C-alpha positions in Angstrom: 58.1 19.6 -6.6 54.6 19.0 -7.9 53.0 21.2 -5.3 53.4 24.0 -7.8 51.3 24.2 -10.9 52.6 22.5 -14.1 53.8 25.8 -15.5 56.0 26.4 -12.4 57.4 22.9 -12.3 60.9 24.2 -13.0 62.2 27.5 -11.5 64.5 28.8 -14.2 65.9 31.4 -11.9 67.4 28.8 -9.7 69.2 26.9 -12.5 67.0 23.8 -11.7 66.7 23.0 -15.5 69.8 21.4 -16.9 68.6 21.1 -20.5 66.1 22.8 -22.7 65.3 21.4 -26.1 63.9 24.5 -27.8 61.0 24.5 -30.3 63.3 24.6 -33.3 65.6 21.8 -32.1 65.3 18.2 -33.5 67.3 15.4 -31.9 67.7 11.9 -33.3 69.3 9.2 -31.3 69.8 8.5 -27.6 69.2 11.4 -25.2 70.4 10.9 -21.7 70.5 13.5 -18.9 71.0 13.4 -15.2 69.1 16.6 -14.6 65.8 18.3 -15.2 64.8 18.6 -18.9 62.2 20.7 -20.7 61.4 19.5 -24.3 59.7 22.0 -26.6 61.1 20.6 -29.8 61.3 17.1 -31.4 63.2 14.0 -30.1 63.3 10.6 -31.8 65.2 7.6 -30.5 65.5 7.0 -26.7 65.0 9.4 -23.9 66.3 9.1 -20.3 66.5 11.6 -17.4 67.6 10.9 -13.9 65.4 13.8 -12.8 62.2 15.5 -14.0 60.9 15.9 -17.6 58.5 18.5 -18.9 57.1 18.0 -22.4 55.7 21.3 -23.7 52.4 21.5 -25.7 54.0 21.7 -29.2 56.7 19.1 -28.5 56.8 15.7 -30.1 58.8 12.7 -28.8 59.0 9.5 -30.8 60.9 7.5 -28.2 60.6 5.3 -25.1 60.9 7.6 -22.1 62.3 7.0 -18.7 62.4 9.7 -15.9 61.9 10.3 -12.2 58.9 12.6 -12.6 57.1 14.1 -15.6 54.6 16.6 -16.8 53.3 15.9 -20.4 51.5 18.5 -22.4 52.7 17.5 -25.9 52.7 14.4 -28.1 54.5 11.1 -27.3 54.8 8.0 -29.4 56.5 5.4 -27.2 56.4 3.7 -23.9 56.7 5.9 -20.7 58.3 4.7 -17.5 58.1 7.2 -14.7 59.5 6.3 -11.3 57.5 8.8 -9.3 54.6 11.1 -10.4 53.3 11.5 -13.9 51.0 14.4 -14.8 49.2 14.3 -18.1 47.8 17.6 -19.2 44.7 18.2 -21.3 46.7 18.9 -24.5 48.7 15.6 -24.3 48.5 12.9 -26.9 50.2 9.6 -25.9 50.5 6.5 -27.9 52.2 3.8 -25.9 52.2 2.0 -22.6 52.6 3.9 -19.3 54.2 2.6 -16.1 54.4 5.1 -13.2 54.3 5.4 -9.4 51.4 7.9 -9.3 49.3 9.4 -12.0 47.1 12.5 -12.7 45.3 13.0 -16.0 43.4 16.1 -17.0 40.2 15.9 -18.9 40.9 16.1 -22.7 44.1 14.2 -22.7 44.3 11.4 -25.3 46.0 8.1 -24.3 46.2 5.0 -26.4 47.9 2.2 -24.6 47.9 0.4 -21.3 48.7 1.9 -17.9 50.1 0.2 -14.9 51.1 1.6 -11.5 53.7 0.5 -9.0 53.9 1.3 -5.4 56.4 4.1 -5.3 58.3 2.8 -2.2 58.4 -0.9 -2.8 58.2 -1.0 -6.6 55.4 -3.7 -6.3 53.0 -3.6 -9.2 49.4 -2.6 -8.3 46.9 -4.6 -10.2 43.2 -3.6 -10.6 40.9 -6.3 -9.3 39.0 -8.4 -11.8 35.2 -8.3 -12.0 35.2 -11.6 -10.2 37.0 -10.1 -7.2 34.9 -6.9 -7.0 32.2 -6.6 -4.4 30.6 -3.2 -4.0 28.7 -2.3 -0.9 26.8 0.9 -0.1 23.9 2.1 2.0 20.6 2.5 0.3 17.5 3.8 2.0 18.8 3.0 5.5 19.6 -0.6 4.6 22.7 -2.4 3.4 22.8 -3.5 -0.2 25.6 -5.7 -1.5 26.2 -6.4 -5.2 28.4 -9.3 -6.2 29.6 -8.9 -9.8 30.8 -12.5 -9.9 27.3 -14.0 -9.6 25.5 -10.8 -10.9 23.3 -11.0 -7.9 22.0 -8.3 -5.5 21.6 -9.1 -1.8 19.8 -6.9 0.7 20.7 -7.5 4.4 
């Protein structure tokens, strides 16, 4: 599905989009869909889709969001939980925490919140290593150099 560019995420000719919230539409309350959804208007409350979500550039959502996959180009104020792939485009403004299986962020996107990723198949949370756990190795001038951030020391083998 995400092999196409973000603009071609849904093929309207094949009826792959179940719901389109147009630019003049404002929804307040719980929004729940089992199919693909495109939001170009405003939603406040809760949002849930059993399939894919696309938030257009001028759209605004003030809600916690849950979906299988998503492409975000608009503004979201709320936590985002995406089971599969989340693509955040350059025009996106997100205020809230993100949890997703995989993530792509274009330069220019604004994100205020934390982000955690889970392994898509197992659902296990992937944690970034702490500075104490990080050891960085690389070749420098034909020799091995190892930097241990825990002790802030540089070793040359």
